[in-house]
N, C-alpha and C positions, 0 to 999 in steps of 0.2 A: 523548623531548619534551624542549625546553629549559625553563628557569626562566620564561621570558617567555610560554609557552603558557598560554592561560586557558580555562577551562571555559565553553562556550557554552550547554550544556543536557545534560539526562539523560534517557534514555527507560527503558523497562521493563527492558532488559537491556544498553544501552550507554551511554557518555558521548561527547560530541563536544567537541573542543578547537580552538581557532583557532591555526593554525600561522603564518599571516600574513594579508594582506588577500585573498588568492586561494585559499588552500587550508585545509581543516580535516582533523583526524583524528578518526575515530570508532572508538572501542575498546570491544569487548565486555567486560563484566565477568564474564561467566559462562564464559568461555573458549571461546565459539563461533568456529570458524575461518571467517574471512571470504574465503578464497581462491576458492571456488565463487561467492559472491556477486559478487566482483570480476569473474570470467570472465563471468557472465551480464550485468552491467552494460556491459562492453566490448563483447560481441556486440551488445547492443541499440544501444549508441551507434554502432557500425559500421553498422548498419541505419537510422540516423537517428531512432531513438526518443529522446524527451527524458528523459534521465537525467543525473545530475550527472557531469561529466568525472572520471575517476580517474586517479591517478598510480601507476605501477608500485611495488611495495613495494621499499624499500631492502634490501640484502642484511642478513640477520640481524634484520630487522624482526619483531615478534611477529606470529603468523598471526591473532591477534585484531584487528589494525588494518587500516583502510582508509582511504587518504588520497583525499579528493574535493575537487572545487572548491567554493568557498564560494558559496552561492546567495543572492541578494538578493530579498527579498519575504516576503509572509506566506504561511502555510499557507492552503489553501483553507478550512478550518474557521475560522481567525482572521478571514478576508475575510468569510465568511458571517455570523459573530457580529456583526461590526460594520455590517453591511449594505452592504459594497462589492459584493457579488455576491448574487443572490437564491438560495434553495434549487433552484429549477428551473435556473438557470444553473450551479450547482455540478454538479448531476446530468447536465447535458448534457456538461459538460467530462469528468467521470468516464467517461460512455458512450463519448465519443470517444476517450479514452485507452484503454479496454478494446478498442474496435473496431480501433484502430491497432495494439495490441499483438498481437491474435490474427491480424491479417493477415500477420504475419511467420512465416517457417517456424521449426520448432523448431530449437534449436541442436544437440541430441544425438540425440533420439528419431527413429527411421525411420518411426513410423507416420504416415501421411499427415494424420490428424486431430488430432494432437498439436500444441500450441502452447506458447510460454512463457506461464506464468501467474504473476502477482504474488502472489495469494492474500491480499492485505491492502491492497487498493487502496481508500482512503476518504480523506475530506477532510483528515485530518491528515498524510497521505502524499503530498500534492500541494503543491508550492510554486508560487506564482503569481509568476513572475519577470517582469521587463520584456520578456524575449524569449518568454514563454509559459509555460504550466504545465509542471512538470518533477516527475517521479515518483521519490520516494525510498523507502529502506528495503526492499531487495530480499532480505532475509534468508529470507523464506519462499518464494522463487520455485521453482517446479517446472516440469516439463512434463507436459501432460495435455490433457483436454477443456476448451474454452473455458467450457462451461456451468458448470463448477466455479468459475471466476474471477468470473463474473456473480453466482452464487449467494452466494459469500462477500461480495462487496461489498454485495449486497442485505441480507444478514443483519446485517452490521456496522451498516449505516444503521437497519435495524429495531430492533437493540439499543438504540441512542441514542433512537430514537422512542418505545420504552416504558420509558425509564429515569427520567423525570420530571425530567431536567436541563432547564436553560434552552433549550438547543438542540434539545429533543425534537420540537417542533412543526415546524421547518425540516426535520429529518431525515425526518419523516413525509412531508413535501411532496417532498423530494429522492427518497426511496424510489419513490413513485409515478411520478415522471418517469423514473427509471433503469429500472424494470420496463418501462415503455412503450418505451423506446429499446433494450432489451436485444436481442442477437441471438439469444438462447436464452430460452425460457419456462421460468424456474427454477421455476414452480409446477407445471409438468406432472408428473402422477403417472407418466408413462412413464419419467421419468428419476430418477435418485437424487441429482442434483447438490445440492439443498437439504438432503437428509439428510446427505450426505457433509460439507457445510459445517457443519451443526449438530454432527456428531460431532467435527470438527476443533476447532472453537471450545471445545466442552466439555472437550476434552483438552488445551487450551492452558494451559500452567502459569502463564503471565504474567496471566491473566485474574483479577480479584478474585471474591470470593463473590457480591457484588451482580451483576456481569456474568454469572456462570454462572447465577444465578436468572432473568435476563432472557431466556434463550435461548428457552425454550419459547414465551413470549408473542411473542418476535420472529419465531419460525417461523410463528406463527398469523398475524402481522401481514403477512408477506410472502405467505402464502396467501390472505388476504382478496380 
């Protein structure tokens, strides 16, 4: 990066820098290799799914770096907090993005039931651009049963709903709508998607102590 590149923001594991008006560079601070994430995003883009455009890595570039198109617009969470969209509208968008994602064939798996899963699709990872919603942060993407993706999104909304944060009430409303629109009943005892989502969230090293404490209450809320 050059001396003129500026920090746009920092997440739990990475920093994003502006390269120019069109491109940004996201760099993992923890040494995570972004190569597979870039491959997933390229695959999804080729299938018409709304992801940021990515630029091939330059020779010698660190494997922690991913150069992406610069997006214009608020996150869905920001838009909901200021009343630009309702919690119900946010949930409908999330559900549509999950339905569309799971309609695509898996990139690598040969199992006919496996799909690309985001596994962290929530309002902070959707940018509402003038061209439509765009899904960011594919670091957790895997391939597997779509029910796990629905369960993970529901659990994350439920975590916020039981957190006592200002956005808790809106998240509770969004959760109800998402569960209504879900392609899979994540509350059914016949599958273990919610239990798997709970285990994965509990093992996530980036979650704070408060967030871990909310997990059991969040599971109970999803099951209501």
